[in-house]
PAZAPA-4460 file (N, C-alpha, C; in steps of 0.05 Angstrom, whole numbers, plus 32768, in hexadecimal, padded with zeros to 4 digits):
% residues 269
    n_x    n_y    n_z   ca_x   ca_y   ca_z    c_x    c_y    c_z   seq   type   mol
   8012   7FEA   7FFE   8000   8001   8002   8011   8017   7FFD     1      X     A
   8009   802C   7FEF   801C   8045   7FEF   8016   8054   8008     2      X     A
   8029   8068   800B   8029   807B   8022   800F   8087   8026     3      X     A
   8006   8093   800F   7FEA   80A2   800F   7FD5   808F   8019     4      X     A
   7FD4   8076   8011   7FC1   8063   8016   7FC1   805B   8032     5      X     A
   7FDB   805D   803F   7FDE   8055   805D   7FD5   806B   806B     6      X     A
   7FD9   8082   8063   7FCF   809B   8073   7FB2   809C   8075     7      X     A
   7FA5   8096   805D   7F89   8097   805C   7F7D   807F   806F     8      X     A
   7F87   8069   806C   7F7D   8053   807E   7F81   805A   809A     9      X     A
   7F97   8064   80A4   7F9A   806A   80C0   7F88   807E   80CB    10      X     A
   7F85   8093   80B8   7F74   80AD   80C0   7F55   80A0   80C2    11      X     A
   7F4D   8092   80AF   7F35   8084   80AE   7F30   8073   80CA    12      X     A
   7F45   8065   80D0   7F44   8054   80E9   7F40   8063   8101    13      X     A
   7F52   8078   8105   7F4F   808B   811A   7F34   809A   811E    14      X     A
   7F2A   80A2   8106   7F0F   80B2   810B   7EF7   809F   8111    15      X     A
   7EFA   8085   8105   7EE6   8074   8108   7EE8   806A   8125    16      X     A
   7EFF   8066   8133   7F03   805D   814A   7EF4   8070   8161    17      X     A
   7EF7   808B   815A   7EEC   809D   816E   7ECC   809C   816F    18      X     A
   7EC1   8098   8155   7EA3   8095   8151   7E9D   807B   8160    19      X     A
   7EA9   8065   8159   7EA1   804B   8167   7EA0   804C   8180    20      X     A
   7EB7   8058   8190   7EBA   8059   81AD   7EA1   8067   81B8    21      X     A
   7E99   8082   81AB   7E83   8090   81B6   7E6A   8080   81B5    22      X     A
   7E66   8072   819C   7E4F   8062   8198   7E49   804A   81AB    23      X     A
   7E61   803E   81B1   7E61   8029   81C2   7E59   8032   81E0    24      X     A
   7E65   8047   81E8   7E5D   8053   8203   7E3F   805D   8204    25      X     A
   7E3B   8066   81EC   7E1B   8070   81EB   7E09   8059   81EE    26      X     A
   7E10   8045   81DF   7E02   8028   81DF   7E02   801D   81FA    27      X     A
   7E15   801E   8209   7E19   8012   8226   7E02   8024   8236    28      X     A
   7E03   803B   8234   7DEF   804C   8243   7DD2   804A   8240    29      X     A
   7DCD   8044   8226   7DB4   803E   821C   7DAA   8022   8225    30      X     A
   7DBD   800E   8223   7DB8   7FF3   822B   7DAE   7FF0   8248    31      X     A
   7DBB   8001   8258   7DBA   8000   8276   7DA2   8015   8280    32      X     A
   7D98   8026   826D   7D83   8036   8276   7D6A   8035   8265    33      X     A
   7D6A   803E   824D   7D54   803D   823C   7D48   8024   8234    34      X     A
   7D58   8013   822D   7D52   7FF7   8226   7D42   7FE8   8238    35      X     A
   7D4C   7FE6   8253   7D3B   7FD9   8269   7D1E   7FE5   826C    36      X     A
   7D20   8002   8269   7D08   800F   826F   7CF0   800B   8257    37      X     A
   7CFD   8008   8240   7CE9   7FFD   822A   7CDC   7FE4   822B    38      X     A
   7CF0   7FD2   8238   7CE7   7FB7   8238   7CD3   7FB5   8250    39      X     A
   7CD8   7FC6   8266   7CC6   7FC6   827D   7CAB   7FCD   8278    40      X     A
   7CAC   7FE3   8265   7C91   7FEC   825D   7C84   7FDB   8245    41      X     A
   7C90   7FC6   8240   7C86   7FB3   8228   7C81   7FC4   8211    42      X     A
   7C9C   7FD1   8205   7C99   7FDF   81EE   7CAF   7FCE   81DA    43      X     A
   7CAB   7FBA   81D2   7CBF   7FA8   81C3   7CC9   7FB6   81A9    44      X     A
   7CB5   7FC0   819D   7CBD   7FCD   8182   7CCC   7FE4   8185    45      X     A
   7CCC   7FF4   819A   7CDC   800A   81A3   7CFA   8000   81AB    46      X     A
   7CF8   7FEA   81BB   7D10   7FDC   81C1   7D1F   7FD5   81AC    47      X     A
   7D13   7FC8   8199   7D20   7FBB   817D   7D29   7FD2   816E    48      X     A
   7D1A   7FE8   816C   7D25   7FFE   815A   7D41   800C   8166    49      X     A
   7D42   800A   8183   7D57   8012   818E   7D73   8004   8189    50      X     A
   7D6F   7FE8   818A   7D84   7FD6   8189   7D8B   7FD7   816B    51      X     A
   7D77   7FD8   8157   7D7B   7FD9   813B   7D8E   7FEE   8134    52      X     A
   7D87   8007   8141   7D92   801E   813A   7DAF   801F   8145    53      X     A
   7DB4   8012   815D   7DD1   8010   8164   7DDF   7FFD   8153    54      X     A
   7DD6   7FE6   814A   7DE7   7FD3   8139   7DED   7FDF   811D    55      X     A
   7DD6   7FF0   8116   7DDC   7FF9   80FA   7DF2   8010   80FB    56      X     A
   7DF5   8021   8111   7E05   8034   8112   7E23   8026   8115    57      X     A
   7E26   800E   8121   7E3F   8002   8125   7E47   7FFB   8106    58      X     A
   7E35   7FF1   80F9   7E3B   7FE8   80DB   7E43   7FFE   80C9    59      X     A
   7E34   8015   80CF   7E38   802D   80C0   7E57   8039   80C9    60      X     A
   7E5E   8038   80E2   7E77   8042   80E9   7E8F   802F   80DC    61      X     A
   7E89   8015   80DB   7E9C   8002   80CF   7E9A   8004   80AF    62      X     A
   7E87   800F   80A6   7E7F   8012   8088   7E7D   7FF6   807E    63      X     A
   7E69   7FE6   808E   7E5F   7FCC   8083   7E47   7FD0   8072    64      X     A
   7E44   7FC9   805C   7E2D   7FC9   804E   7E1D   7FAB   804C    65      X     A
   7E06   7FAA   8055   7DF8   7F91   805A   7DE3   7F8D   8040    66      X     A
   7DE4   7F76   8038   7DD1   7F6F   8020   7DC0   7F56   802A    67      X     A
   7DA9   7F56   802A   7D99   7F40   8031   7D87   7F34   801B    68      X     A
   7D8D   7F18   8016   7D82   7F0A   7FFF   7D6B   7EF9   8009    69      X     A
   7D51   7EFB   8005   7D3E   7EED   8012   7D33   7EFB   8029    70      X     A
   7D1F   7EEF   8035   7D14   7EFC   804E   7D16   7EEB   8066    71      X     A
   7D17   7EF6   807E   7D17   7EE9   8097   7CFA   7EDF   8099    72      X     A
   7CF6   7EC7   80A6   7CDC   7EBE   80AC   7CD1   7ECA   80C1    73      X     A
   7CBA   7ED4   80C0   7CAD   7EE6   80D8   7CA7   7ED7   80EE    74      X     A
   7CA6   7EE2   8104   7C9F   7ED5   811F   7CB1   7EC3   812B    75      X     A
   7CAB   7EB1   813D   7CBB   7EA1   814B   7CC7   7E8B   8139    76      X     A
   7CE4   7E90   8133   7CF4   7E7E   8121   7D0C   7E79   812E    77      X     A
   7D19   7E63   812C   7D36   7E5F   8134   7D46   7E60   8119    78      X     A
   7D57   7E74   811A   7D66   7E7B   8108   7D82   7E71   810B    79      X     A
   7D8E   7E63   80F6   7DA7   7E56   80F9   7DBE   7E60   80E4    80      X     A
   7DD3   7E69   80EB   7DE9   7E77   80D9   7E04   7E6D   80D8    81      X     A
   7E11   7E69   80C5   7E2D   7E66   80C6   7E3B   7E7D   80D4    82      X     A
   7E52   7E79   80DE   7E5F   7E8F   80F3   7E7B   7E94   80E6    83      X     A
   7E7E   7EAE   80E2   7E9A   7EB8   80D7   7EA7   7EC8   80EC    84      X     A
   7E96   7EDC   80F5   7EA1   7EEF   8106   7E8B   7EFC   811A    85      X     A
   7E97   7F09   8131   7E83   7F17   8140   7E73   7F29   8133    86      X     A
   7E7E   7F32   811A   7E6D   7F46   810A   7E55   7F39   8103    87      X     A
   7E53   7F22   80FF   7E3B   7F11   80F5   7E23   7F1B   810A    88      X     A
   7E25   7F24   811F   7E11   7F2B   8132   7E00   7F44   812A    89      X     A
   7E12   7F5B   8127   7E06   7F75   811E   7DFA   7F72   8105    90      X     A
   7E09   7F64   80F1   7DFE   7F60   80D6   7DE4   7F55   80D4    91      X     A
   7DE0   7F3C   80E4   7DC6   7F30   80E5   7DB2   7F42   80F4    92      X     A
   7DB9   7F4C   810A   7DA8   7F5C   811E   7D9D   7F77   810B    93      X     A
   7DAE   7F83   80F9   7DA6   7F97   80EA   7D8E   7F90   80D9    94      X     A
   7D8A   7F75   80D1   7D73   7F6E   80C1   7D59   7F61   80CE    95      X     A
   7D61   7F52   80E4   7D4B   7F45   80F3   7D4D   7F4A   8111    96      X     A
   7D34   7F4E   811A   7D30   7F4E   8137   7D32   7F34   8142    97      X     A
   7D4A   7F2C   8150   7D51   7F11   8158   7D62   7F13   8171    98      X     A
   7D60   7EFD   8182   7D70   7EFB   819A   7D85   7EE7   8193    99      X     A
   7D9E   7EEB   819B   7DB3   7ED6   8193   7DBB   7EC2   81A9   100      X     A
   7DC4   7EAD   81A1   7DD2   7E9A   81B5   7DF0   7E9D   81B0   101      X     A
   7DFE   7EA7   81C2   7E1B   7EAA   81BF   7E2E   7E9C   81D4   102      X     A
   7E43   7E9B   81CD   7E57   7E8A   81E2   7E57   7E9D   81FD   103      X     A
   7E5D   7E91   8210   7E5F   7E9B   822B   7E76   7EB2   822B   104      X     A
   7E89   7EAE   8221   7EA2   7EC1   821C   7E99   7EDD   8216   105      X     A
   7E87   7EE1   8204   7E7B   7EFB   81FC   7E71   7F0E   8214   106      X     A
   7E66   7EFD   8229   7E5A   7F0D   8241   7E73   7F1B   8249   107      X     A
   7E8A   7F14   824A   7EA0   7F22   8258   7EAC   7F33   8248   108      X     A
   7EA7   7F3B   822D   7EB0   7F4F   821F   7EAA   7F6A   8229   109      X     A
   7EBC   7F7C   822E   7EB9   7F99   8239   7EA1   7FA6   822B   110      X     A
   7E8F   7FB0   823A   7E77   7FC1   8230   7E67   7FAD   821F   111      X     A
   7E70   7FA3   820A   7E60   7F93   81F8   7E51   7F7B   8202   112      X     A
   7E60   7F6E   8213   7E53   7F59   8223   7E39   7F5F   822F   113      X     A
   7E3D   7F73   8241   7E24   7F80   824F   7E10   7F86   823F   114      X     A
   7E17   7F95   8227   7E03   7F9D   8216   7DF5   7F86   8209   115      X     A
   7E04   7F71   8200   7DF6   7F5D   81F5   7DE5   7F4D   8208   116      X     A
   7DEB   7F4C   8223   7DDC   7F40   8234   7DBE   7F52   8237   117      X     A
   7DC4   7F6B   8238   7DAB   7F7F   8239   7D99   7F7A   8220   118      X     A
   7DA6   7F72   8209   7D96   7F71   81F1   7D88   7F57   81ED   119      X     A
   7D8C   7F45   8201   7D7F   7F2C   8202   7D90   7F15   81F6   120      X     A
   7DA7   7F17   81F5   7DBA   7F00   81EC   7DB9   7EEA   8200   121      X     A
   7DB8   7ED0   81F9   7DBB   7EB7   820B   7DD5   7EAE   8208   122      X     A
   7DE5   7EAB   821E   7E01   7EA1   821E   7E00   7E85   8226   123      X     A
   7E11   7E77   8214   7E14   7E5C   8213   7E33   7E52   821E   124      X     A
   7E34   7E44   8234   7E4E   7E3C   823B   7E52   7E21   822F   125      X     A
   7E67   7E22   821E   7E6C   7E09   820C   7E77   7DF5   821F   126      X     A
   7E6E   7DDC   821C   7E76   7DC2   822D   7E69   7DC0   8245   127      X     A
   7E57   7DD0   824C   7E46   7DD1   8264   7E2B   7DC8   825F   128      X     A
   7E23   7DB2   8264   7E09   7DA5   825E   7DF2   7DB0   826A   129      X     A
   7DF6   7DB8   8286   7DE5   7DC5   8296   7DE0   7DE2   8287   130      X     A
   7DF2   7DED   8280   7DEC   7E0C   8278   7DDF   7E09   825C   131      X     A
   7DE6   7DF2   824B   7DD8   7DEE   8231   7DBA   7DE8   8234   132      X     A
   7DB3   7DD9   8247   7D96   7DD4   824D   7D88   7DF0   8256   133      X     A
   7D95   7DFF   8266   7D89   7E1D   826E   7D86   7E27   8255   134      X     A
   7D98   7E2E   8246   7D96   7E3D   822C   7D7F   7E32   8217   135      X     A
   7D7E   7E18   8218   7D6B   7E0C   8208   7D50   7E10   8213   136      X     A
   7D4E   7E12   822D   7D31   7E1A   8238   7D2B   7E36   8234   137      X     A
   7D3F   7E48   8235   7D3D   7E66   822D   7D34   7E69   8211   138      X     A
   7D42   7E5A   8200   7D3B   7E5A   81E4   7D1D   7E55   81DE   139      X     A
   7D16   7E3B   81EA   7CFA   7E35   81EB   7CE4   7E48   81F3   140      X     A
   7CEB   7E57   820A   7CDA   7E6B   8212   7CDA   7E82   81FF   141      X     A
   7CEE   7E89   81F3   7CEF   7EA0   81E0   7CDE   7E9C   81C9   142      X     A
   7CE1   7E81   81BC   7CD3   7E7A   81A7   7CB7   7E79   81AF   143      X     A
   7CAE   7E70   81C5   7C90   7E72   81CD   7C86   7E8F   81CF   144      X     A
   7C9A   7EA0   81D0   7C8F   7EBA   81D6   7C93   7ECD   81BC   145      X     A
   7C94   7EBA   81A2   7C96   7EC7   818C   7CAE   7ED7   8185   146      X     A
   7CC2   7ED0   8195   7CE0   7EDF   8191   7CEF   7ECB   817D   147      X     A
   7CFC   7ED7   816B   7D10   7EC7   8158   7D28   7EC6   8167   148      X     A
   7D35   7EAD   8163   7D52   7EAA   8172   7D62   7EA1   815A   149      X     A
   7D7D   7EAA   815E   7D90   7EA2   814B   7DAA   7E95   8159   150      X     A
   7DB2   7E7E   814C   7DC7   7E6F   8156   7DDB   7E68   813F   151      X     A
   7DF5   7E65   8149   7E0C   7E5F   8137   7E10   7E42   813D   152      X     A
   7E07   7E2E   8131   7E0B   7E10   8137   7E24   7E06   812F   153      X     A
   7E36   7E16   8125   7E52   7E0C   8120   7E5F   7E09   813C   154      X     A
   7E58   7E1B   814A   7E64   7E21   8165   7E7E   7E2F   8165   155      X     A
   7E86   7E37   8150   7EA2   7E46   814F   7EA0   7E58   8133   156      X     A
   7EB5   7E69   812F   7EB5   7E78   8118   7EC3   7E69   8103   157      X     A
   7EC3   7E71   80E8   7ED3   7E65   80D4   7EE0   7E7B   80C2   158      X     A
   7EED   7E76   80AE   7EF6   7E8A   809D   7EE4   7E8E   8086   159      X     A
   7ECC   7E7F   8087   7EBD   7E86   8072   7EBB   7E75   8057   160      X     A
   7ECF   7E63   8058   7ED3   7E53   8042   7EC6   7E38   8043   161      X     A
   7EBC   7E31   805C   7EAE   7E17   8061   7E9A   7E1C   8076   162      X     A
   7E86   7E09   8076   7E71   7E04   8087   7E76   7DEC   8099   163      X     A
   7E7C   7DEF   80B3   7E83   7DD6   80C1   7E69   7DC8   80CC   164      X     A
   7E6D   7DB3   80D7   7E55   7DA5   80E2   7E45   7DB5   80F6   165      X     A
   7E29   7DB4   80F7   7E1A   7DC0   8108   7E11   7DAE   811E   166      X     A
   7E16   7DBD   8137   7E0B   7DB0   8150   7DED   7DAD   8152   167      X     A
   7DE3   7D96   8153   7DC9   7D91   8150   7DB7   7D9B   816A   168      X     A
   7DC3   7D98   8182   7DB5   7D9D   819A   7DAA   7DB9   819D   169      X     A
   7DB4   7DCC   818D   7DA9   7DE7   818D   7D8D   7DE9   817C   170      X     A
   7D87   7DD4   8171   7D6C   7DD7   8162   7D55   7DCB   8175   171      X     A
   7D5C   7DC2   818C   7D45   7DB6   8199   7D2F   7DC8   81A4   172      X     A
   7D34   7DE1   81A5   7D1F   7DF5   81AC   7D0B   7DF8   8196   173      X     A
   7D14   7DF4   817D   7D01   7DF8   8166   7CF1   7DE0   8162   174      X     A
   7CFB   7DC4   816D   7CEC   7DAE   816C   7CD5   7DAE   8181   175      X     A
   7CE0   7DB9   819A   7CCC   7DB9   81B1   7CB2   7DCB   81A8   176      X     A
   7CBC   7DE2   819A   7CA1   7DF8   8195   7C98   7DF2   817B   177      X     A
   7C9F   7DDF   816C   7C98   7DDC   8151   7C9A   7DF5   813F   178      X     A
   7CAD   7E02   8142   7CAF   7E1C   8130   7CC3   7E17   8117   179      X     A
   7CC5   7E2A   8108   7CD6   7E29   80EF   7CF2   7E2E   80F4   180      X     A
   7D05   7E23   80E7   7D20   7E28   80EA   7D29   7E33   80CE   181      X     A
   7D37   7E48   80CF   7D41   7E57   80B8   7D5B   7E57   80B4   182      X     A
   7D67   7E4F   80A1   7D88   7E51   809F   7D90   7E6D   8093   183      X     A
   7DA5   7E79   809A   7DAF   7E91   8093   7DCA   7E90   808A   184      X     A
   7DCF   7E93   8073   7DED   7E92   8068   7DF9   7EAD   806A   185      X     A
   7E10   7EB0   8079   7E1A   7EC8   807E   7E36   7ECB   806E   186      X     A
   7E3A   7EDB   8061   7E58   7EE1   8052   7E5D   7EFC   804E   187      X     A
   7E77   7EFD   804A   7E83   7F1B   8048   7E93   7F17   802A   188      X     A
   7E87   7F1C   8017   7E93   7F17   7FFD   7EA8   7F2B   7FF4   189      X     A
   7EC0   7F21   7FE8   7ED7   7F32   7FE1   7EE6   7F21   7FCE   190      X     A
   7EE7   7F29   7FB5   7EF9   7F1E   7F9D   7EF2   7F00   7F9E   191      X     A
   7EDC   7EFA   7F9D   7ED3   7EE0   7F9C   7ED6   7ECC   7FB1   192      X     A
   7EDC   7ED7   7FC8   7EDE   7EC8   7FE3   7ED4   7EDA   7FFA   193      X     A
   7EDE   7ED0   8014   7ED4   7EDF   802A   7EEA   7EF5   802E   194      X     A
   7EDF   7F0A   8035   7EF3   7F23   803B   7F09   7F18   8052   195      X     A
   7F23   7F1A   804D   7F36   7F0F   805E   7F36   7F1B   8079   196      X     A
   7F2F   7F33   807D   7F32   7F3E   8099   7F19   7F38   80A9   197      X     A
   7F01   7F31   809E   7EEC   7F2D   80AE   7EEB   7F13   80C0   198      X     A
   7EF4   7EFB   80B9   7EF3   7EE5   80CC   7F01   7EEA   80E4   199      X     A
   7EF3   7EE4   80FB   7EFD   7EE6   8118   7F04   7ECA   8120   200      X     A
   7F1A   7EC1   811C   7F22   7EA7   8121   7F3D   7EA5   8130   201      X     A
   7F42   7E88   8139   7F5A   7E83   8147   7F5D   7E92   8160   202      X     A
   7F72   7E9F   8167   7F7B   7EB0   817F   7F79   7ECC   8179   203      X     A
   7F65   7ED5   8166   7F64   7EF2   8163   7F55   7EFC   8179   204      X     A
   7F5B   7F16   8181   7F49   7F27   8196   7F37   7F3A   818F   205      X     A
   7F24   7F40   819C   7F0E   7F53   8191   7F17   7F6D   818B   206      X     A
   7F2A   7F78   8199   7F36   7F93   8196   7F47   7F94   817E   207      X     A
   7F59   7F7F   817A   7F68   7F81   8165   7F56   7F7C   8148   208      X     A
   7F44   7F6D   814B   7F34   7F68   8133   7F24   7F7D   812D   209      X     A
   7F1A   7F92   8141   7F0C   7FA8   813A   7F1E   7FC0   812B   210      X     A
   7F34   7FBC   8137   7F4A   7FCD   812E   7F4F   7FCC   8113   211      X     A
   7F50   7FB3   8109   7F55   7FAB   80EE   7F3E   7FB5   80DD   212      X     A
   7F27   7FAE   80E9   7F0C   7FB5   80D6   7F0B   7FD4   80D3   213      X     A
   7F10   7FE6   80E9   7F0D   7FFD   80E2   7F1F   800C   80CF   214      X     A
   7F35   7FFC   80C3   7F45   8009   80AD   7F3C   8004   8094   215      X     A
   7F27   7FEF   8092   7F1B   7FEA   8077   7F0A   8000   806F   216      X     A
   7F0C   8007   8051   7EFD   8018   8045   7EDF   8010   8045   217      X     A
   7ED9   7FFB   803F   7EBD   7FF1   803E   7EBF   7FCF   803E   218      X     A
   7EA9   7FC7   804B   7EA5   7FAB   804D   7E89   7FA3   8043   219      X     A
   7E85   7F8D   8037   7E6C   7F84   802C   7E63   7F6B   803E   220      X     A
   7E4B   7F69   8045   7E3E   7F53   8053   7E26   7F49   8046   221      X     A
   7E23   7F30   8043   7E08   7F25   8035   7DFB   7F0C   8047   222      X     A
   7DE3   7F10   8048   7DD3   7EFF   8058   7DC0   7EF0   8044   223      X     A
   7DC1   7ED7   8043   7DAF   7EC5   8032   7D9D   7EB8   8045   224      X     A
   7D83   7EC1   8048   7D6E   7EB2   8055   7D64   7E9B   8042   225      X     A
   7D67   7E82   804D   7D5F   7E6B   803E   7D44   7E67   8044   226      X     A
   7D35   7E52   8035   7D1B   7E49   8038   7D18   7E3D   8054   227      X     A
   7D04   7E46   8064   7CFF   7E3C   8081   7CF7   7E1D   807F   228      X     A
   7D01   7E12   8094   7CFA   7DF7   8096   7CE8   7DF0   80B1   229      X     A
   7CD4   7DE3   80AE   7CC0   7DDE   80C3   7CC9   7DC8   80D1   230      X     A
   7CD0   7DCF   80EE   7CDD   7DBA   80FD   7CC8   7DA3   8105   231      X     A
   7CAE   7DA6   8101   7C99   7D90   8106   7CA6   7D79   80F9   232      X     A
   7CA7   7D60   810B   7CAB   7D47   8100   7CC6   7D41   80FA   233      X     A
   7CD9   7D54   80FD   7CF7   7D4F   80FA   7D06   7D50   8110   234      X     A
   7D1B   7D3C   8111   7D2D   7D40   812A   7D42   7D53   8124   235      X     A
   7D52   7D5A   8139   7D63   7D6E   8139   7D7A   7D69   8123   236      X     A
   7D82   7D50   8126   7D99   7D4A   8111   7D8F   7D50   80F6   237      X     A
   7D7C   7D49   80EF   7D6F   7D50   80D5   7D70   7D6C   80CF   238      X     A
   7D65   7D7B   80E0   7D66   7D98   80E0   7D7F   7DA3   80DB   239      X     A
   7D92   7D99   80EA   7DB0   7DA4   80E7   7DB8   7D9F   80CD   240      X     A
   7DB4   7D86   80C1   7DC1   7D82   80A7   7DB2   7D8F   8091   241      X     A
   7D95   7D95   8091   7D87   7DA2   807E   7D93   7DBE   807D   242      X     A
   7D95   7DCD   8091   7D9C   7DE9   8093   7DB9   7DEA   808E   243      X     A
   7DCB   7DD7   8098   7DE7   7DDB   8091   7DE7   7DDB   8073   244      X     A
   7DD9   7DC7   8062   7DDE   7DC6   8047   7DD1   7DDE   803C   245      X     A
   7DBD   7DEC   8045   7DB4   7E04   8039   7DC7   7E19   8036   246      X     A
   7DD5   7E1B   804F   7DE7   7E32   804F   7DFF   7E2D   803F   247      X     A
   7E06   7E13   803E   7E1E   7E0A   802A   7E17   7E11   800E   248      X     A
   7DFC   7E0E   8006   7DF7   7E14   7FEB   7DF5   7E2F   7FE6   249      X     A
   7DE9   7E3D   7FF8   7DE9   7E5B   7FF7   7E03   7E67   7FF4   250      X     A
   7E17   7E5D   8001   7E34   7E68   8002   7E44   7E5B   7FEA   251      X     A
   7E37   7E4A   7FDA   7E45   7E3C   7FC3   7E58   7E28   7FCA   252      X     A
   7E59   7E1D   7FE0   7E6D   7E08   7FE9   7E62   7DEC   7FE3   253      X     A
   7E43   7DED   7FDB   7E36   7DD8   7FD0   7E25   7DDB   7FBB   254      X     A
   7E25   7DC9   7FA5   7E13   7DD4   7F8E   7DF9   7DD7   7F96   255      X     A
   7DE8   7DEC   7F8B   7DCD   7DF2   7F94   7DBA   7DE0   7F86   256      X     A
   7DA6   7DD8   7F95   7D91   7DC9   7F89   7D7D   7DD8   7F7D   257      X     A
   7D72   7DE8   7F8E   7D5D   7DFE   7F83   7D67   7E19   7F8F   258      X     A
   7D55   7E2D   7F85   7D5E   7E48   7F8F   7D57   7E48   7FAB   259      X     A
   7D6A   7E57   7FB9   7D6B   7E59   7FD8   7D54   7E69   7FE1   260      X     A
   7D4C   7E7C   7FD2   7D37   7E8F   7FD7   7D2F   7E9E   7FC2   261      X     A
   7D15   7E9E   7FB9   7D0F   7EB1   7FA3   7D09   7ECE   7FA8   262      X     A
   7D0E   7ED6   7FBF   7D06   7EF1   7FCA   7D1B   7F03   7FC0   263      X     A
   7D17   7F1E   7FC0   7D29   7F31   7FB8   7D3F   7F3A   7FCC   264      X     A
   7D4F   7F4C   7FC4   7D66   7F58   7FD5   7D5F   7F72   7FE2   265      X     A
   7D67   7F77   7FFB   7D67   7F90   8006   7D81   7F97   800E   266      X     A
   7D86   7FAF   8012   7DA3   7FB7   8018   7DA0   7FCE   802E   267      X     A
   7DB5   7FC9   8042   7DB5   7FDD   8057   7DD3   7FEA   8055   268      X     A
   7DD8   8004   8053   7DF0   800F   8058   7DF2   8028   8068   269      X     A
***
């Protein structure tokens, strides 16, 4: 990169960092004051609008353009997605009013962990069967309350060039409530592959990863909402296999049998 290009990148990074820090602090204040008040007064649409505004501003600061192909299934739905980065969460949340199931470690992230908890995130301690049962019960309750839930069945992030096996136990809540399961393929296209700076993998830290993203001129994100699958009469292993195949086909890692979704595309920038 030329000297001029380096100067532009570092200037962009510093300016965005200031905006991001202010926005995170403002979000933390709102998450501990206005958001609980709206929920206490049973104003879910206003609470959703507040969370949606906050995540969309995060994406705007990072210059992430989100394109959604297809439509999220309305009402109580178990959404399942491949997992590339922490960025998947604001990207999906900018499009869908959904609660997330996330790993327990996220709860300990400075500011963001507390905000995620306030926003309704369910935290799963990997390898703890008792904690998994509690989360499954919480997911079941949320679905009975007509609240959409999103899980990442791979259980870890990837570089976006593969779809790992899906853990079937996370589908139990959909079977209990006989609700639809919808696969969501997440990708960050760049030169025919996944953008190399987006994957949050290995021993990368959140602060270093955000620092790298702040320097990028622009990022593209795509969400492919696949055809919903009715959980009625299916076991969780079958649901896991069907939805994993849908995502793999949408990402092009498997040959597509039929069109993933006939719906049009919308863009958020």
